[in-house]
N, C-alpha and C positions, 0 to 999 in steps of 0.2 A: 322504475328503479327506486320507488318510494321507500320500499322496505330497507333499502341500504343506508338511508339517511336517519339513523336512529338517535344520534346524539342530541341531547336537549337543546344544544345551541342552534342547531338547524331549525327546530321548532321556534325558537325565540326570534331568529332571523325572519322566518316565514310569517310570523305574526306582525312584526314591524313592516314587512314588505307589503302585506295586506292593508294595514292601517293607513300607511303613507302613500300607497299605490306607486311603489317604485320596484323596478325590475332588478332582482338579485339571483346570482348564479353561483353554484360551486363549479369550478372549472379546472382543467388541466390534469396533473398527475393522479389526483385523488379519483377522478371519474375513470381515468385509464385503468388504475388499479383495481377499481370495482369490476370492471368488465374482465379483467385478468384473474379476478378472484384472489388477488393479493391483499394483505392487510395493509391498510394505510390509515394513519391518524394525523395526516398533515394536509389541511384543506385550504386552497385558495378561494376566497370569496370576492366576487367581482359584482359591484353595484353600478347601475347606470346613474351615477350621482357621486356624492361624497363618501369614500370608503371610511375615513376617520370618524365622520359624524355617525355613520352606521355602526361602527364598533363601539363608540361611546354609548350609544343606546342600548346595544346588546349587553354591554357590561353593567349597565344599570339594571337590567331586567333578569340577567342570569344569576341565580341564587347561590350557586355553588362557588367555592373559592376558586379564583383565577388570577393570573398575572396580567397586567394590561400595559402596553407601551404603544406609542405612536411616534411616527417620524414625519413631521409636518412638511419638510423640504422634499420628501418623496411621495407624500400623499398616501402613506400606508400605515396600517396599525395591526397590532398582533394581540391576540388572546390566547394564553396558555392555560389549559386545565391540568389536571394531574398527568395525563399522558397524551393529550391532544394539543395541536398547534393550529390556530386559525389565523390565516393572514388576509387583511381586508384592504381593498384597493378599489378606486374607481375604474371603470372602463376606460381604456385609452388607446390612442394611436401614436405611432412612433415614426420619426424619419431620422435618417443617419447621415454623418459625413464620413468620407473614406478614411480619415486619419484617426477615427475613434470608434469604439463600440458603445460609447454612451449616447443614447439617442435623445433628440428633442422630443419631449412627450407632450401631448395635448389630450384634453378630455375626447372621448370617442364613444362609438356605439358597441354593442356586443359584437357585430360583424368586424368592426375595426380591431377589437381586442383579440378575436380569435385568429384574424389574419396576421397579427404580430407573433403568434405562438411558433415555437421552433418546428414542431412536427405535427402531422394530422392526428396522431394518437394523443397529443397533448392539447388539442384544440376542442375537446369535447366539453359541453357545458350542461349542467342540470339546472333547471329552474328551481328556485326556492319560494317563488310567489304562490300564495295558497291556491290561486286559481289554476296553477299549471305545475303544482309541486311534483318534482321527480321527472318532468318531461325532458328529453334529450334533444339538444341542438347539435347537429354534426354536419357543418357545411362542407367538409373536405373529405368525407368518406373515412374518418378515423375509425369507426366501428369495422368496417370491411378490412381495413389495413391491420387491425388487431386480429381478426379471424385469419388473415393471410400472413400474419407475422412479418409485416412490412414497416420499415422506417422510411417516411417520405415527408418532405416539407410541404406546407400548405400552398406556398407560392413558389416562384422561381427559385430553385436551390442556390443558383449563383448569387441572386440578390440576397437571399436569406443568409447565406454563409459569409458573404462580403460585408454585410452590414454588421453582424456579429459573429466573428470567426470562432468564438467559444463553442457555437453551435455544432461546429464540426467534431469536436471532441465529445460533445453530448450525444451526437448521433451514433458515434462509435461506442460510446458507454452504453446507451440503451440497447444497441444491437447485442453487445456482450452480455449485459445483465439479463435481458429477455430472450436471447437466442433468436433474435429476428434478423432478416436480411435487410440490407440497405437497398432501396429501389435504385434501378440502374442510373437514371438521370441524376438522383441525388448522390450516388456513389461518384460518378464522374466529377461532380461539382467539387467533392472533397479534394480531389487531386488537382483540379483547376485552380482551387482557392487556397491551397496549402500555405502559400507564401503570406496570406493575410493573417495567419496565426501569429505572425511576428509582432502584431500590435497588442497581443493579449498578454497580461502580466504572467509571469511564471507561476506565481502562487495559485492562479486559476486553472492553469494548465495541469499542474501537479495535482490540484484537488480532483479533477476529473480523471487523471491517470490513476491516482489511488483508488477511485471507485471501480475502475476497470480491473485493477490488481485485486480488489477485494470480491470480485464476482466468482462465480462457480468455475468458469473456464476462461481465464484471462487471455489465453492465446488467440481467442477469436478476436479480441480487440487489437492486440499487438500485430496480428497479421494485416489487419485493415490499416492500422496506423503506418506499418511499413510499406505495404503496396501503394498507398495513396501519397507516400513520402511526407506525411505529417510528422512522423516520428523523427525523420531527418531534420526537421526544424528545431527540435529541442533536445534530442537524445542521440546524437551521432556516434557516441561510444557504443551503444547497443547495436545500431546499424552496422558498425564495423565488424560485428561478429559474423555477419551473413557472408555465405560463399564458401566454395570448396577449391582448394588449389591441388593440382597433381604435378608431381615431379618424378620422372623415371618410374611411372606406374604406381607410385605411392601417394596416397591421398589422406586428408584428415576429414572428420566429420564437419558438417555445417553447424558452427557453434551457436548461430542465432536460433535454429529450430531445435537444437539440443536444449537451449536454455528455456525455450517455451515449453517443451516437454517436462523438463524439471519443474518449472512453475506450475504447470497444470497438476503434476504429480504431488507437489507439496501442498497445493490447495486442498487435496483430498485428506491431508493429514493435520492441517492447522488452519485457523482463521487469523493468525498473527500477521498483520500487515508488514511488520519489519523482518520477520522470517521469509515471508514472501519476497521482499526486496532483496534479501540475501541470496535467494534462489535467482533472481534476475541478474545480480552482479557477481555470482560465484566465479564465472569465467570471464569477467569483463576485460581482463588484461591479456587474454590470449592473442588477439591481433598483434599487440606490440611485443610480445615475448615469443612469437612464433619463429622457429628456426628449422631448417632442413638439415638433418644429419643422416649418416649412412643408413641408420635403422628406420628412418622416416621423419615425420614432422615432430617436433618437440615444442613444449610450452613451459620450460623449466622457470620456476619462480613466479608464475602467473598468479599464484595465490597471495604471495607477499606484495607484488606490484599492485594486484587488484584491490587489496586491503588499503593501500596507500591512495588508490584513486577515489575511494569511496567518499571521503571528505569533499573533494573537488566536485564530484557529481551531485552530492547533496546540496551544497552550496549554490551550485549553478541552477538546480531545480527548485531551490527555495524549500527544501526539506529540512527538517529539525537537525541543527548541529549540537546535539546533546547525547545522552546515553543511548538513544535509539540509533543514532548514526555509529556510535561506538560498538554498539551490539552487531550492526550489519558488518562493520570492518572485521570485527572479531571471527564472525561466522565465515567470512570470505577467507580470512588468513588461515583457519583451521580446517577448512572443508576437506582437505586431502588427507589429514592425519588418521581418522578412523579407517579410511580405505587402505592406507598404508599398513595399519595393523592387521586388517582382515586378509591382506595378501601376503603377510609375512609367514614363512614356514615355521618360525619359532618366535614366539612373542614372549617377551620377559615382562616381569612385573614392573620393571623400571619404565617401560614403554607406556604401560597403562598409567602409572603414577604421573608422569610427565603430562599426558593429555588430561587427566582429571584435573591437575593444578591449573594448566593453561586454559582449560575451558571453564573451569569454575562452576558457577551456578547455571551456565548456559549449555552444559554438556548434553542435556536431553534435546534442546533445540538443534545442537550440532548434528546429533544422530538423525534427527527428523530430516535435516537438510541432505545428509549423507544417504539416507534411504531414497529420497526423492531424486537423487542424482545418479540413479541406476537406470540407464536408458537403452541398454543393448537390445537388438532385435532378436538375439539368441535367447530364448525362454529358459533353457537349461542354465545358461550362464548367469541370467538374472536371479533365478532361484538359488543357485549356488552362492552367489555373492551376497544375497539377502541373508541366507542362513549363516554365512561366515560373520556378517556384520552383526547379526543378532547374538552370536557366541561372543564376539568381542565386547558387545555392551553388557552382556551378563557378567563376563569376567571382570569388566571394569567395576561393576556394582559390587563384586566380592571384594576386590582391592579397596575400594572406597571404604567399605564398611570395616574390613579388617585393619586397615592402616589409618583409619580416622581422617581421611583426606578430603571428604566433602566440605566446601567452603574453607579450603585450607589457608591457614595463615602461618607464617614461620614462627616457630616457638621461641626463637631469639630475635629481637628487634634491633634496628640500628642504634636506637638509644641505649639498649642493653650494652651493645659492644662498645660505644663510646664512653659510657660510664665505667665499664670494667676496666678498659685499658687507658682511661684518662686522656682520651684524644678527641679533637674536633671532627666534624663531618670531612671526609677524606676518602681517597681511593681505596685505603685499607679497610675501611668500613664496608665498602661494596665487595671487596674480595672476600672477607669473611662471610658476609651475608650469602653470597652466591655459592661459596664453598659448602656452607651448611645445607643450603637448599639441594645442591647436587647430591651431597652424601645421603640425604634422606630420600631423595627420589630414586637413587641407585640402591637403596636398601642397606647401605653401609651403617647408617645411624638410624635408630628408632624415632618415630615422630612424636617425641615428647621433650619437654624443657630440659630435664635432667640429662639425657643422652646429648642433646644438642649443646648444652652448656660445656660438657666435657670436651666435645669436638671443638667448640669455639676456642677454648683454652689452648688445645693442641695446635690449632691453626694460627692463633696469635703467637705462640711461641716460635713456630716456623717462619713467621715474617718479621720477628724480632720486636714484638710489642710486650712481651712479659714484663720487661723491666719498667713499663709504664704503669703497671697495675698499682692501684692506690694501696698503701700500707695501712 
C-alpha cells in the first residue's frame, strides 16, 4: 500500500523513523478508508515513543506552510496543512473504571494500541519505517471484515462497550455510513449495554446522531438504535411514534417507520442537516394528539404542538438553540400547509399569499419537506399528489413575482402607525398592523405603501384614532 502514502509528510516521518530507529505507524480510519477506496485526509500517526517529540521534528523538516499545536496533558500533537490533518500520539494502553469513559492511559506497544481500538476495521496499521514502509499489521482480521462488510469489536464487545459506551453509537454510525452489518455478538452487546449510554454526555451522543442523520440512508441507523433500545435512552419522543393501534377495524399508520421513510426520501433531495431534522420531527406530536373519532384516528394540531416541542427536544439533546432550531420549528409548524393547498378543489390567491408570507425565505425548504412527506404505497396516488404539489409551487411562484411577496415586509410599520396617530405602543397599533396585513393577503389592498397608507387611515378612523393625528 506504499503508493497510497503519497503526502510529503509521510516521507518526512519515514526519514525520521529510519534515522532514530523508532517504530511509527499510520493507523485507524485512514487505513480503513484506503481499503474502501474512500478519500481521507485525516491521518492518525502512532509512534512507539513520544508523539509530541516526533511531531516537533516533523514540523522542523516539513518545508510547506502548516499549523502546529500540541496538548501536553494528552500527549498528542497536530499538524494541519492546507487540506490534511495529522494527529500524533504515542502508542498506549488503557484501563477503565465503570463510572467513567475516561481511561487511565499508559505507554504501550503497537499491540496494546490496536487492542484499545473500537472496531477491527479501525485497528489496521501501516508501517512508516523505511525498512517496512507500507506494510500492514492486521491482528484482528479487519481486512476480512471490510471485505465482508462487518462491524466487529477487536475484543469482547461487552467489555469494549461498557468501557466506552460511545462506541455503541459509533458502531451504528459506521454501519449506517458504510452500509455494513454489525456482527451478531457485537449487536447483542449493544442491547445488553444500552444502559451504559447514560454516562455519556449528550453533546457526544448528538454528534454521533448527527453523523447518522447526514449519511445516505439514516433509517439504517435509526432502526438499529430502536431495536437495541439505545434510542430509548435519549430520544423517547421518537420511540413513542412507533406502533399501530386498531379500534373498530380502523387503524393508523406506524408513524415511526413513516418518519424514517420521510427522512430517507428527504436525504435524496438535500444535504441540509436541519431540514433532515425537520423530517425527523414533522410528526413528533402525533402520539400526544392522537384521538379516535367516528371517521377514524385523528392528529389535529400535531403540527402546532410539534413545533412547540422542538425547543424542548433540542435543549435536551444539546442541539443549537438558535436560528437552526427556529428553522426546524417553522418547518414542523407549516408542513401541512402546502398539502392542504394541493388537496383544495379551489385555491385562491389569498391562500398562496399567506403561505408565501408565513414561510418567507424558507418556502423552498418547506416544499422539499412536503415532497419527502409523500409515502403512500399507492403509486398512482403518489404521482398525482406530487403533480398537484408541483402545480401549487408553480402558482405560488407566479403570485410571489406578481405581488412582490418574496421576503415580504409590511409596507407600514408600527412606528409609522404610532407617529401618524400620535400614540404609544398599544393594542391599537397591533390591530392596525394586523388589519393591513390581512387586507394585503386577501387582495383587498395592493402591496405598496401608498395603498396601505390609505387603508391605515381608514382603519384608524374606524377605531377612533383620527382625532389624535398631529396637526
